[in-house]
C-alpha positions in Angstrom: -3.9 -10.1 13.2 -2.3 -12.0 16.0 -1.1 -10.6 19.3 -1.0 -11.4 22.9 -3.5 -9.9 25.3 -4.0 -6.1 25.9 -4.7 -3.2 23.6 -1.1 -1.9 23.7 0.3 -5.2 22.7 -2.2 -5.4 19.9 -1.4 -1.9 18.7 2.4 -2.6 18.8 1.9 -5.9 16.9 -0.1 -4.2 14.1 2.4 -1.3 13.9 5.3 -3.8 13.6 3.5 -5.8 10.9 2.9 -2.7 8.8 6.4 -1.3 9.2 8.1 -4.6 8.5 6.0 -5.1 5.4 6.9 -1.6 4.2 10.6 -2.2 4.9 10.6 -5.5 2.9 8.6 -4.0 0.1 10.4 -0.6 -0.4 13.8 -0.7 1.3 15.1 -4.3 1.0 17.2 -5.0 -2.1 17.2 -8.7 -1.6 14.9 -10.2 -4.3 14.2 -13.2 -2.1 12.3 -11.0 0.3 10.0 -9.6 -2.4 8.1 -13.0 -2.6 6.6 -12.9 0.9 3.7 -11.2 2.6 3.7 -10.4 6.3 0.4 -11.8 7.7 0.7 -11.0 11.4 2.8 -10.4 14.4 2.4 -12.0 17.9 4.0 -10.0 20.6 5.0 -11.2 24.1 3.2 -9.4 26.9 6.4 -7.5 27.8 6.9 -6.4 24.2 10.4 -7.9 24.2 9.8 -10.6 21.6 7.8 -10.6 18.3 7.0 -13.6 16.2 6.5 -12.3 12.6 4.4 -14.6 10.4 4.7 -14.6 6.6 3.3 -16.3 3.6 5.3 -17.2 0.5 4.2 -17.0 -3.1 3.8 -20.4 -4.7 7.0 -21.9 -6.1 9.3 -19.9 -3.8 11.9 -21.9 -1.9 11.2 -21.5 1.8 14.8 -22.2 2.8 16.0 -19.3 0.6 13.6 -16.9 2.1 14.4 -18.0 5.6 18.1 -17.5 4.8 17.4 -14.0 3.4 15.4 -13.1 6.5 18.2 -14.3 8.8 20.8 -12.3 6.7 18.5 -9.2 6.6 17.4 -9.2 10.3 19.9 -6.6 11.3 18.9 -4.3 8.5 15.2 -4.8 9.4 15.8 -4.0 13.0 17.9 -0.9 12.1 15.1 0.4 9.9 12.5 -0.2 12.6 14.8 1.7 15.1 15.2 4.5 12.7 11.4 5.0 12.7 11.5 5.5 16.6 8.5 3.2 17.0 9.6 1.7 20.3 11.9 2.5 23.1 13.3 -1.0 23.2 13.4 -3.1 20.0 11.9 -6.5 20.4 13.8 -9.7 19.3 12.2 -10.7 15.9 11.5 -14.3 15.0 10.3 -14.9 11.4 8.0 -17.9 11.0 6.2 -19.2 7.9 2.4 -18.9 8.3 1.0 -22.3 7.8 -2.6 -21.4 8.9 -3.8 -21.2 5.3 -2.2 -24.4 4.3 -3.7 -26.2 7.3 -7.1 -24.7 6.5 -6.9 -25.8 2.8 -5.8 -29.3 3.9 -8.7 -29.6 6.4 -11.1 -28.4 3.7 -9.8 -31.0 1.3 -10.2 -33.8 3.9 -13.8 -32.7 4.7 -14.6 -32.7 1.0 -13.2 -36.2 0.6 -15.2 -37.3 3.6 -18.4 -35.8 2.1 -17.7 -37.4 -1.2 -17.1 -40.8 0.3 -20.3 -40.5 2.4 -22.4 -39.6 -0.6 -21.1 -42.6 -2.5 -22.4 -45.1 0.1 
């Protein structure tokens, strides 16, 4: 889980992650939004902005998902507001989570380095 400092910020980030994931899974009718997993939320310390990170299934067009998220942003915020989670709804920014891709690439490079060192 990602979040800025503070217990409240961390709790709100986790709550938003869970609720957004449920909204996309059970309430969204856009099939493009069924192919992503919400991996974390980073909240600003004042709780006015939330960066929502997601992973895509392999073979899914990132541009199509980003377009669907942009189109469905109002619906997602409306559903969050309906749950009465927060007094003020934060501005949501959806970002592809590249952490796993970076980790896999670093692992691949380390493996190549080990292989080249052992061949010497």
